[in-house]
N, C-alpha and C positions, 0 to 999 in steps of 0.2 A: 505494499500500500503506501503510496506517495504520499509526500507531506502535506501537498497540496489537497489530496482525496481524505487525508486523516483529519485537517482541518474542517474541512467540509461536513465530515461526520460529527463533529465534535459541536459545529455551529448547530446543524440539525438537530441532533439530541438535545442540546440546550433549548432550542425552539419547541421540540416536542415536551419536554419537562415545563417549559412556560405553559403550554397549552393543558397540561395534566393537573397543575396546582389549583386552579380554580375549579376545575371539573370536581377535584375530589373534594373541595370545600362544599359544591352543592350537592354530591353524591352524600357526605356524612350529614349535612343538614337535613337533607329529605329522609334518610335513614333514620334519624333521631326522631322526626316528627313523625315518623310512621310507627312508631312503637308505641304497643298499648298502655292505656290508663291516661290519667289527665295530667295537663302540664301544672305546675304549681301556681297554685291560688294567689291571685291578686289580693291588696289589703283588706283586711276587716276592720280595720282600727276606728279611731274617733274620724268623724266627717269634718275636713278644715273648711275654713272659707276661701271661698274661689272667686276669681275675675275669670270669666270667658273673655279673651281677647281675640277679636275678629277683624282683620284689615279686609278691606273691601274698595276694590277699583271697578268702579261702574258694573255692580252687580245688582241693578234695579229688577231684573227678571228671576232671579233666583233668591234672594237674600230672605224676601217674607218666608218661603217657606223653612229655610234653614235657622230663622230665629223660632219658628213657630215650635220646632222639634226641641229647642235648648231651653225656652223660658220655662216650661213646667218641672223641668230638672233642677232648677235653681231654688235655694233657700233663702230666706229673708235677707241674710247678711250678705248675700253673694251679687256680683256686679257681672253685668253685660255689657261690654265695651266694644263699640264699633268703629274702627278708623277709616274713615271715607278718604281714603287717599286719591288726591288727583283726580276727583269724581267730577264729571260733566253731566249727569244724569240726576235721577230722584234717588240714588241708594242713601243718602243721609235721611231725607225726610221719610223713607219707608220705614228705615232702621228705628228712629224715634217714636213712629207710629206704632212699632211691635213692644214697645217698652225697652229700647236698649239707650242707653247712654252713648251719645254720639260726638266724637272730635272729628273735625274736618282738617285735613294736610294738603297744602298746594307747595309742591316743590319739583318744576318741571326738570331740574338738574340732576338730581337725587331720587332717581324712580327704582322702585323695586319693593317686593316686601318686605326685605330686611330693613331697611327705612320706616316703613310704616310700623312694623312691630316695635323698633326703637321707640317711635313716636308716642306708642301706647304705654309701652313700659314706663317713659319718662312721665306720663300723664298720673298712670297709678302711683308712681314713686311721691309724687307731689301730694298724695292723699295723707291725712293724719294717721291713717291705719291701714296701710297696705294689705292685701290678700295673704294669706299663707301658700297659695297654690294659684298659680296662674295657667289657664289651658287655651292653647291657640288653636282655634278651628278656622277653617276657610268657608267663606261665604256660599260657596255651593254644595257644600256637603251635608247629607242626611245624617243627624245623630240618633242613633237607637236608644230607647229608653234605658236609663241605669247607667250610660256611660260616663257622664259627668262624675257621679257618684264612686264609680270603681276607680278613674282614673286618679281622682283626688285622693281617695283614701290611700291607693298605692302609692301615690306620689309623697304623702306625708309620712307614710310608714318607712320606705326606703331613703328618702332624704335625695334620691336621684331623679333625675328625668324619666318620664312614663311615656312610651308611645302605645297608643291604641290600634288596633287592627284597622287598617284603612284600604278600603277595596274599591275598584274602580268596576263600574257596568259599562255594559256596551249600550250606546245610545241607537244603534241600530239592530234590532233583533233580525237574524238570518245572516249579518255579515258575517262572512269567513275571517276576513281579516280582523274585524273588532273582536270576533270570538277567541281567536289566539292571542290577541293581544291582552284580552281579560285573563287568560289563563296563565300568560307569562306575568302579570301583573299579580296574580294569586301566588305563583310559586316565589317572586321577591318578596312580597309584604306579607305574605302569611305562611307559607310553607317553611320557607328559609328563616325567618325568625323564629319561630316556633321551634326547630330542630335547637338552635341555639338557646332558646329560653329554658330548655328541659336539662340544660347544662349550668343554669345559671350565667350565662354569658350574654354580654349586652348585644343590642341591635342598632341600626342606622335610624335617623330620625326621618320621617317621612312626610312632613311638611305640614300636615293636619292633624289634629287628636293628640297633640304632644303637651303634656303637662310638666309644669316645673316648679320646684319650691322657689319662694321667691327671692331668696338670698342668690341663688344660681341665676335666674333670669335676670335681676336686676343688675347684675355684673357682667354677662354675657356680650359678646362683640355682635351686636345685632345689625348694626347701622352699617350696611354695605348693600350693592346691587349684583351680588353673586347670583348666577341664574339657576343654581340650585342650592339656595341658601340653606335649606334644611340638612342637607349631607354635609356642607361645611360647618354648620353649627351642632351636629352630633359628632364630629371629628374635634373640633376644638374643645367640647365639653368633657369629651373621654379623656383625652390627652390631660387636663386638668383635674382628673379625678372623679367625673361626673358622668358615667357610661349609662347610655338610655336603656331601662327596662320595658321588655316587650308585655303587653297587657292584652290577650286575645279575648278575653269576656267582654272587653270594651269595643264597639264596634262603630266606625263611621263609613259610608259610602258616598260615592259620586259617580258622574257619568263621562264617558269619553266625549268629546264633541262629535256631534253627528256629521258635521260639514268635514269633508275629506281633507281639505286644505287647512282647517285649524287644528284637526288631528295630527297632522303631518307636523304642522308648526311645533305644537305640544311636544311630541314625541322628539324632533328634533331637539328642544331645548331641555329635554330630561338628559338626552343620551349624550349629547355634547357636554352637559355640565357634570355627569357622571363620568365620563372619560377623563375630563379635565380635573377632578377631584381625584380620581386615580393616579394620575400622573404628577400632581402636586403635592397632595396630602397623605397618601399612603406610605409615602416612605418615611415622613416624620412619624406617623402612627407607629410603624415598625421600629423605628429608633427609639420612641418613648416607651415601647413593650419590652425592648430590651434593657434599657436604663433602668427601669423601672421595675424589671424582671416580672412582668405581669402576664399571665396566661390570657385574661381577659381582653386586655389591650392586642394582644397578639392574635387572638381570635375574632375581634373587630376588623384589624387590619387585612386578614385574609378574607374576610367578608367582603370588604370595601375593595381588594383586588380583583375580585369576581366581576367583569366586563358583563354590559348588559346582553342577554341570554342569546339574542340572534347574533350578536358579533363574536361571540364565544363559538356558536355552532359554526362561525365561517371560518373562525380561526383552527378549530377541530378539523373540520373537514380539509383546509388547504394543508395543515401539517400532514394529516393522513396521506393526501395524494403524493407529496413529496416525498413522504417515507415510503411509498410504494415505489416511485421512480429511482429512488436511491438505492432501493434494494435490487431492483429489476437490471440497472446500470452498472453498479459498482459492487452490488453483494453485501450492503452495508444493511446489518439487522437492528442493531439496537435501536434507531430511532422508530423503527417500524413497529416491533416489540412495544415500545411506550405508547405508541399512536393506538397500537390495537387495545390496550389497556384504556386509553382515554377515551376513545369511542365507545368503548363497551360500558363504561362507568356513566358516560355522559348519557346514553340511550336508555340505563337502567334508571336513572335518576329521574329523568323526564317521565318515564312510561309510570314509574312510582307514584310520582307527584300527581300523575293525570288519573290515574285509577283511583287516588285518594282524595283530591280536591278538584278533579277537572271533568270529570264525566258527566256533570249537568252542564256544562258548557260546550264541550267538544265531542262530537261522536268520534266514533273509529275512524270513520272515513277521513274526518278532519283531520285527524292525526298525521295522516299520510300526506297531506297537504302544507303541511307545516313547512317544508322545504321552499315552497314557492312563495309564503310569506317572508321567509327568512332573506330572499333574491330580492324581494321589495324594499328591504331596509339596505340594501347595499349602497345607495345613492346618500342616504344619510352618513354612512361613515365615509364614503368619498368626500363630501362635504365638509366634515371634521378637518381633514388635512387641508383642503383649498379654502373653504370658506367658512371656518368655524364659527358659530354662533357665540358671541361673548358677553352679551348683554341680556338682561330681564327683558321679556316681552311678554306681554298680556296675551291669555288664550282668549279667544274670541266665545262668546256665548251663543247657542242656538236658539 
């Protein structure tokens, strides 16, 4: 074997191992989620005082229904604070009409959810008696009964941020693309966090249904326009010793945009932001895990290292094909052996997740069409290289 061939083999083997690591993370998470028995219960202690903080930018079409689901869950000492952020519609008036305390923010230069959240927290800080727990809920979410109570109790009991189960529903029944997207969302937001939850490991923040003890949210770095501010906040807090806990008993739901253009814009923002966080923040999280000798931080770093599942599937397939070519041309076997393990583990994890949590969304026939959905997302990843989305962009409502 020539030195050039050996170098190529080592490079391909390293690439195969890089594809294997995130696949094994998903495989372990799904396997743990599939174990029989209930996950650890959320807090059952004293119910703290709560402030529900809702950032809202032009949400007049959806905010009334969201507030109607929250108000019955509040107690007399709780607050419901809506930040009407750069609105030019009736969001503020509708919120006031449903009993919310409303503050209005206008700043066309500093745009984004992070700035709105910081504005709301600073308003709460000015109160004579701040809340014990702040729960962030987006204006387009449906909050299931009991969610506020469970989140607040769990947050008070642990002193750590708590993330509710947040699911997205398809806005177009019968749409294969949206059904696959809904299943992928379940895999990321329900199955994988549940697996980690059973080991007591932290999860990522998901943007809504997030509960924070007052000292934690008061001192957090919120005022930024990051396009996935929730992921950044979760990493920042974890490094500072406040890794988020998952509370699957508290549930919120929302819907994907029915408009294809808006759905594409939303997915582009999520996935470009996700890739940016992996590149910029995963190394910092790994360093913090090593420095603090923290298995929990290491587990969260590995979870963060997992790219969007469609991109991971593309990477796995690409490395598998390269490994087959290398084996046929040069007789190189090690990368192919690793790739076979990767493909098998990935397929088993996806099928197990579908069997446990996806059969009500996807038929067996639809599972076979997932590769077409993955191919359709290639332009999003190509755009990340040549035309990356870096600024927060509001998703239009249908």
